N, C-alpha and C positions, 0 to 999 in steps of 0.2 A: 461366672463366679462373682459374688459380691465381695469387694475388697475394702477394708477399712483403710482409707488413705493415710491415717495417722500411724498405722502399725507397719514399721519398716521391715520387720521380720517376714510378715505375710507378703509384702510387696517384693522383697528380695526372693522369696520362694517362688513367687509368680514369675519374676524375671528369669530365674533358673529354668522354669518350665518352658517359658518362651524360647530360651536359648536351645534347650533340648529338642524343641519342635523345629529348630532351624530358623526361628524368627529372631535372629540376633539383633537386627536393627530395633525391633520393638523392645527386646530385653535391655539394650543400651539406653533407650529412651526412658524405660522404667527406672533404671539406675540413675539417670540424670535427675529425675524427680526425687528419688531417695536422697541423693547427695545434696541437692538444693535444700531439702528439709533438714538434713543432718548438719549442714554448715550453719544454718540458723540456730538449731538446737545446741550445737556444741559450743557456740559463743556463750550460752547461758549455763551449760553444764559440762565441766571439764571431763567428767566420767564418760561422756559419749564419744570421746575422740577415738577409742578403740573401735567402736561400731562404725564410725565414719571412715576410719582407715580401711576396715574390711569392705565397706561399700565401694571405696575407690579401687581396692584390689579386685573385687568382683567385676566392676565395669572394665577395668584394665584387661582382665582375663577374657571377657566377652569380646572386646576389641581385638585383642591379640589373636583370638580364634579366627577372626575374619581376615587378618593380615591387611586390613584396609587402611587403618590409621595408626600405624605403630608409634609415631610421636605422641599421640594422645594416650596410648597405653602406657608409654614410658612416663609421661606426665602424671598419670594416675598412680602408678607404682611409687613414683617419687613423692607425691603428695601424701600417700599412705605412710611412707617412711618418715616424713616430717612430723606427721601426727603421732606416730608411735615409733620413735627412733630405735628402740631395742630389738625390734622384730627384723631378723635377717632375711626372711622370705621376700620382703618387698624389694630389696636390692637385687636378690637373685632373679626375681621376675623381670625387673628392669633390664638386667643383663641378658635374659632370654629374648626380650624384645629387641635389644640392640643387635643380638646375634642374628635375628631374623632380618635385620637391615644390613647384615654383613659388615657391621661396625665392630670388628674384633677387639680393638683396643678399648673402646668404651664398654663393651660387654665384659671384658676382662676386669676392668676397674670396678664394675658393679659386683662381679663375683667375688673379688677380693674384699670389697666392702662388706658383703654378706658374711664372708668367712671371718672377718675381724669381730663381728658380732656373735657368730656361732661357728666355731671351727669344724663342726660336724654337719653343717647345712648341706643336705644331699643335693638340693637343686643347684647350689653354687658349684659343688664338685662336678656334677654332671655337666654344667655349663662350661666349666674350665676344660673338661674333657673334650667337649665339642669344639672349643676354640683350638685346642691342640690338634685335633683331628683335621680341622679346616686348614691348619698350617702344615699338615702331613707329618706331625710330630707324634707318631702313633704310640711309642712307648710311654711318653708322658701322659697321653690320653688314657691309656690303660691303667697307669698308676693312679690317676684321679678316680677312675671307676673303682679300682680296688679299695681305695679309701672309703668309698660308700658301702661297698659289699662287706668290708670288715665290721661296719657298724650294724650289720644284720638288717639293714634297711631293705625292705622288699618292695621296691618301686619298679614297675614295668619299664620305665624310662632308663633305668640303670642298665638293664640287660639289652634293651633295644639299641642304645647308643653303643654298647660294647659289641653287639652283633654287627653293627655298621662298620666299626673299626676292624673287626676280624674279617669282614667281607672285603674291605679295602686292602687288607694285607694278604688276601687270597686264601685265608683259612676258612673255607666254607663249612667245614664240619663244626668248628666252634661257633661260627656265625649262626648256623642252624640251631645248635643247642641253646644259645642265648636268646634267639628269637622265639623259640618254643617256650622258654622260661618266661619271657616277657608276656607272651600271650596267655600263659597259664595264670600269671599274677594279675593280669588285667581282668580275667574272668573270675578270679577268686572273690568271694563275698568281702565287702569292705567292713572294717571295724569302725565303730563310732568315733574313736579317737584319731583316726587317720586324717592327715592334714591335706591342704591344697596340693602339696607335692605329689600325692598319690594320683591325682587326676591329670597330671601333665604327662 
């Protein structure tokens, strides 16, 4: 494939393909180049900060998927949040990375930060639910999941996390029902407006 090195959209699409092929290290390297170009360009054009924030987010997601360098993923999500402070997703993603490191207090702080920006942030509520479940506070965990379900958000992660909670509680019938729903949602065709949250 001939790639125009100046076109970050094409380069990011190429990085996505590399990640889908299991070549995450190459995808991360591609994102490193995009971010370096974006940092230079955003100094000259303030309007490019949103694009640069998305590039940091994507690299953070690639890193998070490998579980290899979680501090770097957190740094990327935090950099994205500095560039575009109004976006709640970046804090929620940092919370997920902290959760992967079993840093429950720091994860909780990030989820709360996300919810201050957007009280309906599904990723943040799912994250808080996972924190409650880690602490074996299952009713609170279910309450957080219910908040997401009430918004009619159709994310597989909502039902997957609730299935895990029901399994921990020994309610295998409800766990099976929610796991089936999660799989059905994961297999459903994606709409163009669906966000990063749908892929988690």
